[in-house]
C-alpha positions in Angstrom: 0.0 0.0 0.0 1.3 3.4 -0.9 2.3 5.9 1.8 2.5 9.6 1.3 4.7 11.7 3.6 4.3 15.5 3.5 7.2 17.6 4.9 5.9 21.2 5.3 8.3 24.1 5.0 8.0 27.8 5.5 10.3 30.5 4.1 11.2 33.5 6.1 9.3 35.6 3.5 6.1 33.8 4.6 5.7 31.5 1.6 4.8 27.8 2.4 5.1 24.6 0.5 5.7 20.9 0.9 8.1 18.1 -0.1 5.9 15.1 -0.9 7.4 11.6 -0.7 5.5 8.5 -1.9 6.6 5.0 -1.0 5.2 1.8 -2.4 6.7 -1.3 -0.9 4.8 -3.7 -3.2 6.9 -6.5 -4.5 8.9 -7.3 -6.5 11.0 -4.1 -6.2 8.8 -1.4 -4.7 9.5 2.2 -5.4 10.0 5.7 -4.0 9.4 9.2 -5.4 9.8 12.7 -4.0 8.6 16.0 -5.5 8.0 19.6 -4.5 4.5 21.2 -4.1 4.4 25.0 -4.3 8.2 25.1 -4.2 11.0 25.5 -6.7 14.0 23.2 -7.2 16.7 25.8 -7.4 18.1 25.5 -3.9 21.7 24.9 -3.0 21.4 22.6 0.1 24.4 20.2 0.3 24.0 18.9 3.9 23.4 15.5 5.3 19.6 15.5 5.1 18.9 13.2 2.2 15.5 14.6 1.4 16.7 18.2 1.1 19.9 17.2 -0.7 17.8 15.2 -3.3 15.1 17.8 -3.9 17.0 21.0 -3.3 13.9 23.1 -2.5 13.8 26.8 -2.8 11.2 29.5 -2.3 9.4 30.5 -5.6 8.7 33.9 -4.1 12.1 35.2 -3.0 14.5 32.4 -4.3 15.9 31.5 -0.9 17.3 28.0 -0.5 15.3 26.0 2.0 16.9 23.7 4.6 15.8 21.3 7.3 15.6 24.3 9.7 12.6 25.6 7.7 10.5 22.5 8.4 7.3 23.4 10.2 5.5 20.1 10.3 5.1 16.6 8.9 2.2 14.3 8.2 1.8 10.8 6.7 -1.2 9.3 4.9 -1.7 5.9 3.5 -3.6 5.4 0.2 -6.9 4.8 1.9 -6.8 8.0 3.9 -5.7 10.0 0.8 -8.7 8.6 -1.1 -11.1 9.5 1.7 -9.8 13.1 1.6 -10.2 13.3 -2.2 -13.9 12.2 -1.9 -14.8 15.0 0.4 
């Protein structure tokens, strides 16, 4: 079953966005994908946090590179919970 993890970030200029990760452990190989929602990918993060190093998020409003220090929250939904939200 797919699981979606949302990492919410806020820029110092006030803009907010999220890094969305999807995991599907279904055999044979399973898969993983991460993408940016309401963020740009022009950041310069080079630290040890793999999620930020992979996606390199930046603020689309002011261009500031976002880092793990900009995280304001996280949530996780499985496929069933996501479908229930979509039906509302």
